[in-house]
N, C-alpha and C positions, 0 to 999 in steps of 0.2 A: 271484325275490325282488326283484331290482333293478327289473324292470318293474312289479311291484306297488307299489313305493315311488314310482315315477314317476307311476303312475295316481292314487295317493293324493294326491300333491302337486298334480296337475292338478285333481282334484276340489276340493281345498281352495282353490286359487287361484280357481276358478270361483265358489265360494260367496262368497268375500270380494269379488271384483270385482262380482258381481251385487248384493251388499249395498251396496257403495259407490255403484253407479249408482242404485239406488233412493233412497238418501239424497240424492244430488245432485238427482234429479228432484223430490223432496219440497221441498227448499229452493228450487228454481227456481219451483215452483208457488206458494210463498209470495209471491214477488216479483210474479208475474203478477196477483195479487189486489189489489195496492196501487193506490189511486186516484191519478190524475195531477193534480198541482196546476194550476190555471188562473187566469188573470187578465190584464187588459190592461196593468197596470203592476205595479211591485214591491209596492205596498201591497196590491193585490188578490191577488197571487200568495201573499204571506205569510199573508194572511187565509185563503186556500184551504188552505194547509198546516196552519194551526192548526185549521181545521174538521175535518181528517182526521188529527189527531195521534194519536187512538186507534188508527187503522189502522196507523200507522207504529210505534207502541209495541208493538202486538200482534205485528207482523212481527219486531221486534227480539227480543222475548221468545221467540218460536217459533224464530227462527234460532239463538239461544243454546242453547235447550233441545235442538234437534236436533243442533247441533254438539257439545254435551256428551255426548249419547247416542252419537253416532258416535265420539267420542273414547274412550268406555268400550268400545265394540265393537272399536275398533282395538287398544286395550290388551289386551283379552281374547284376541283372535285373532292377536296378533303372533307367537306361538310355536307355533301349531297345526300339527301335522304330518299329521294325518288327521282325517276326519270320519265320522260315522255317521248313520243315519236319524233318531234322536231329536234329534240336534244340528241337523239341517236343519229339522226341524219347529219347534223352539224359535226358531231364527233367523228362520223365516218369521213366527212370532208376533210377534217384535220388529219386523220390517219392516211388519207390519200396523199396529202402533201408530204407526210413523213416517209411513206414507202417509196416515193419518187426520189428521195434524196440520194440513194446509192447511184441511180442512173444519172442524176444531175452532177454528182461528184465525179463520176467517170467522164462526163463531158468536159469538166474543168481541166482534166489531165490529158485531153486529146491534143496531140501536138502535130498539127498538119500545116503549120506556118500559114494559117488562114489570114484573111483580111481583117481589118478592124471591125467591119460590119459583122462578119461571121463570129469573131471573138465576142463581140457585144451580145449576139444572140445566145451563145453558149452560157456566158456568165450572167446575162440578163435572165435567162430561164432559171438558173440557180437562185438568183436573188428574188425572183418572182415567187418561187416556192416558199421562201422564208416569209415573205410579206403575207401571202395567203394563209400560211399556217398560223401566223400571229393574229391575223384578222379573224380566223376561225375561233381561236381561243377567246378573243374579246367578245365575239358573238355568243359563244358558249356561256361566258361569265354573265353577260347581259341577260341571256335567256333564263339562267338559273335564278337571277335576282328578280326579274319581272314576273316570273311564274312561281316564285316562292318554293323552289325545289331544294333550297338549303335548309339546314337546321336553323331554328329561330334565332339562336344567339350569334349566328354568323351572317345575319342579314344587314348589319350595320355597315356604313361606309368604311370604317377602319378595318373591318374584316376582309374587305375586298382589295386591300392594297397589294402592290406587286405588279400592277399593270405598266409601270414605267419601263420595265425591261422589254415588254412587248412593243411599247411605243418606240423605244430605241431601235429595235430590230426593224420595225416598219420604216422608220426614218432613214436609217443607214442603208438598208438593202433597197428600199424604194428609190431613194435618190440616186443610187449607183446605176440603176437601169438605164436612164437616158445618158448619164455621164460616160458609160462604157462606149457609147458611140463617138465619144470625143477622145478618150484616152483609155488604154488597157489597165491603167493603175487605179481605176475607180473602185476596186475592191477595198482600198484603204477606208472608204466610207463604211464598210461593214464593221470596222473597229471603232471608227470615230463617232458614228451615229449613236450606238448604245452608250458609249462613254460620255458624250456630250449631253444626251438626254438624262442620264443618271445624275450628272453634275448639276444640271439646271432644275430637275424635277424635285429633288429632295429639299433644297432651300425653299422652293415655292410651296411644297406641301407642308413644311414646318410652319411657314408664315400663315398659311390657310388654317391650320389646326389651332394656332394661337388665337387667331381672330374668332374662330368658332367657340373657343373655350373662354374668351374674354367676357 
């Protein structure tokens, strides 16, 4: 029995370390795609920076998105004591969304003066990746809970908090997909969705906890 627990712990550590490495590589690839500013003097240098500001903004958005997704993964896996085959498959699905982010980010910065429909497809693909990544994390959390793969003291509802960030990403990025076919400025929902969800979810959760403890 003791050996089995050691083997389970080793398998869990390998999965977590592998996932962390893939995330680190994905973030590094984002930086490798950044254009290098050029110029013979300060004026030309800053002009070059402004010409590529869309690339730098896309990098910042993707960095924050991947960091938030990794943070959710870390929270979900922090008390895992063993894993199973379905969990590994769902984790690989999440990693697939992560490693596609550099490609999707590069699509955001493609400047071909395309139509609204083509623009919507490029930005919609990026938004869809974030929705699928968040759904994968929610599925992972649900599987860990229903199959009792977490440590005993982390199986309570209060220990599973933090899902509001994932719901915010799903809301903001998910709503933006159809809206992009109406306006290229639908990316504003990527910011508004998480902020709105966080603002509404916390008061609701506070009231719910008060009723439970009453």
